[in-house]
C-alpha positions as CSV (number, residue, x, y, z in Angstrom):
1,M,-3.5,17.8,16.5
2,V,-3.8,16.4,13.1
3,S,-5.7,13.1,12.4
4,R,-3.0,10.3,10.6
5,V,-4.0,7.4,8.5
6,N,-1.5,5.2,8.2
7,I,-1.0,3.4,5.0
8,G,0.6,0.5,3.5
9,V,2.5,0.6,-0.5
10,I,1.8,-2.1,-2.4
11,G,4.6,-2.8,-5.0
12,V,7.2,-0.7,-4.8
13,G,8.4,0.0,-8.6
14,F,8.1,2.7,-10.7
15,W,4.8,4.2,-9.4
16,G,4.8,2.6,-6.0
17,K,8.3,4.5,-4.9
18,N,6.7,7.5,-5.7
19,H,3.7,6.8,-3.4
20,A,5.6,5.9,-0.5
21,R,8.0,9.4,-1.2
22,V,4.2,11.4,-1.5
23,F,2.9,9.4,1.5
24,S,6.1,10.0,3.8
25,E,5.4,14.0,3.1
26,L,1.5,14.0,3.8
27,E,0.7,15.6,6.6
28,K,-2.4,13.6,7.4
29,A,-0.7,10.5,6.2
30,E,1.5,8.3,7.5
31,L,3.4,6.0,6.0
32,T,3.7,2.6,7.9
33,A,4.5,-0.3,5.6
34,V,5.6,-1.2,1.7
35,C,5.5,-4.3,0.7
36,D,6.9,-6.0,-3.2
37,V,7.6,-9.4,-4.1
38,D,11.2,-8.1,-4.4
39,S,13.3,-8.4,-1.6
40,K,15.8,-6.2,-1.9
41,K,13.5,-3.2,-3.8
42,V,11.3,-3.5,-0.8
43,E,14.0,-3.6,1.9
44,N,15.7,-0.8,0.4
45,I,12.5,1.4,0.2
46,A,11.7,0.2,3.8
47,E,15.1,1.4,5.1
48,K,14.6,4.8,3.1
49,Y,11.4,5.7,5.2
50,G,12.1,3.9,8.2
51,V,8.8,1.2,8.1
52,S,8.0,-2.4,8.4
53,S,9.0,-4.0,5.0
54,Y,7.0,-7.2,3.9
55,T,7.7,-9.7,1.1
56,T,4.1,-11.2,0.8
57,L,0.3,-9.7,0.6
58,E,-1.2,-11.3,3.9
59,N,1.2,-10.7,5.7
60,L,1.2,-6.5,5.1
61,L,-2.8,-7.0,5.4
62,K,-2.4,-8.5,9.1
63,N,-0.5,-5.9,10.1
64,K,-3.3,-4.1,12.2
65,D,-1.5,-1.0,12.2
66,V,-2.1,-0.6,8.4
67,E,-5.6,1.4,7.9
68,A,-5.3,1.7,4.0
69,V,-3.3,0.1,1.2
70,S,-2.4,2.1,-2.1
71,I,-2.0,-0.2,-4.5
72,C,0.8,0.1,-6.9
73,T,1.0,-3.1,-8.9
74,P,0.0,-4.4,-12.7
75,T,-3.0,-3.1,-13.1
76,T,-4.1,-6.2,-14.0
77,T,-3.7,-7.6,-10.2
78,H,-5.5,-4.6,-8.4
79,Y,-8.6,-6.0,-8.7
80,Q,-7.4,-9.5,-6.3
81,I,-5.2,-7.4,-4.5
82,A,-7.9,-4.8,-3.7
83,L,-10.5,-7.8,-2.6
84,K,-8.4,-9.3,0.2
85,A,-7.5,-5.7,1.1
86,F,-10.9,-5.1,2.0
87,K,-11.2,-8.7,3.4
88,Y,-9.3,-7.7,5.7
89,G,-10.8,-4.3,6.8
90,K,-8.4,-1.8,4.8
91,H,-9.0,1.0,3.3
92,I,-8.1,1.1,-0.7
93,L,-6.8,4.5,-2.1
94,W,-6.5,4.5,-5.7
95,S,-6.1,6.7,-8.6
96,A,-8.8,5.2,-11.1
97,T,-11.4,2.7,-10.4
98,P,-10.9,-1.1,-11.6
99,K,-13.7,-1.8,-14.2
100,K,-14.7,-4.9,-11.7
101,L,-15.8,-3.0,-9.3
102,N,-18.6,-1.1,-11.1
103,T,-21.3,-3.1,-10.6
104,Y,-23.6,-0.5,-9.8
């Protein structure tokens, strides 16, 4: 049996809706939730994939079923969102590492 990671997508604009689609198609991923401040947009994506929708970051992060998040918001928001996600014990999926986290 394939172990699947439950994923939440934060931000369902241009990139986020694509991340949601891809995660819904991956064998080892389970799209579990989506979050966006635009309630109409997030409800449409949630309905399309049959997942939970949230309009606040904290409510998505409180969902214990979500193991990892994909941050698809404007770049300037990534650092603060990632810090909150780490505090809730979530894994972060990124296509690029934010410069503020490079503190070797």
